[in-house]
C-alpha positions as CSV (number, residue, x, y, z in Angstrom):
1,M,151.3,115.5,222.2
2,R,151.0,114.0,225.6
3,P,151.3,110.2,226.6
4,L,148.1,108.5,226.9
5,L,147.8,106.9,230.5
6,L,145.3,103.8,230.8
7,K,144.5,102.8,234.5
8,L,144.7,98.9,234.6
9,D,144.1,98.3,238.4
10,Q,140.6,96.6,237.4
11,V,142.1,94.4,234.5
12,E,144.4,91.3,234.7
13,F,147.2,92.4,232.2
14,T,150.2,89.9,232.4
15,D,153.8,90.5,231.3
16,E,153.2,87.9,228.4
17,Q,150.2,89.9,227.4
18,F,152.1,93.2,227.4
19,Y,154.7,91.7,225.2
20,Q,152.2,90.6,222.7
21,L,150.6,93.9,222.7
22,C,154.1,95.5,222.0
23,C,155.0,93.0,219.2
24,N,151.4,93.3,217.5
25,H,151.7,97.1,217.4
26,D,155.5,97.9,217.0
27,E,154.7,101.2,215.1
28,L,153.5,102.3,218.9
29,R,155.6,102.7,222.1
30,F,154.2,101.4,225.2
31,E,155.6,101.6,228.8
32,R,154.2,100.2,232.0
33,S,154.2,102.2,235.2
34,P,155.3,100.7,238.5
35,Q,151.6,100.5,239.4
36,G,151.1,98.4,236.2
37,D,149.1,101.2,234.1
38,L,149.7,101.2,230.6
39,I,151.4,104.3,228.8
40,I,151.0,104.8,225.3
41,M,153.8,107.3,224.2
42,P,153.2,109.7,221.4
43,P,155.5,109.3,218.2
44,V,158.9,111.4,218.4
45,G,159.2,114.1,215.8
46,G,159.3,117.6,214.8
47,D,160.9,120.0,217.5
48,S,161.0,117.2,220.3
49,G,163.2,114.9,217.8
50,N,165.5,117.5,216.9
51,R,166.1,118.4,220.6
52,E,166.8,114.8,221.5
53,A,169.0,114.4,218.3
54,E,171.1,117.5,219.7
55,L,171.3,115.9,223.1
56,T,172.7,112.7,221.8
57,I,175.2,114.8,219.8
58,D,176.4,116.7,222.9
59,L,176.4,113.5,225.0
60,G,178.7,111.6,222.5
61,V,181.0,114.6,222.1
62,W,181.3,114.9,226.0
63,N,181.9,111.2,226.3
64,R,184.7,111.3,223.6
65,Q,186.3,114.2,225.2
66,T,186.2,112.8,228.7
67,G,186.2,109.2,228.6
68,L,183.6,109.1,231.5
69,G,180.6,107.7,229.8
């Protein structure tokens, strides 16, 4: 799945409205682009979730070994 991009250049969408949208739909992941577009992120799971978990583990081990994180 790919993120869904909603162009909001013709819509007045305040920071407070964005916050309320996120609060009202906490099962979804929203982002805003620097241009103010709304990005709805797909849920993480399956292969992508496994890759992220492996990366997190690798980063944690590296930080413990080097103390540079």
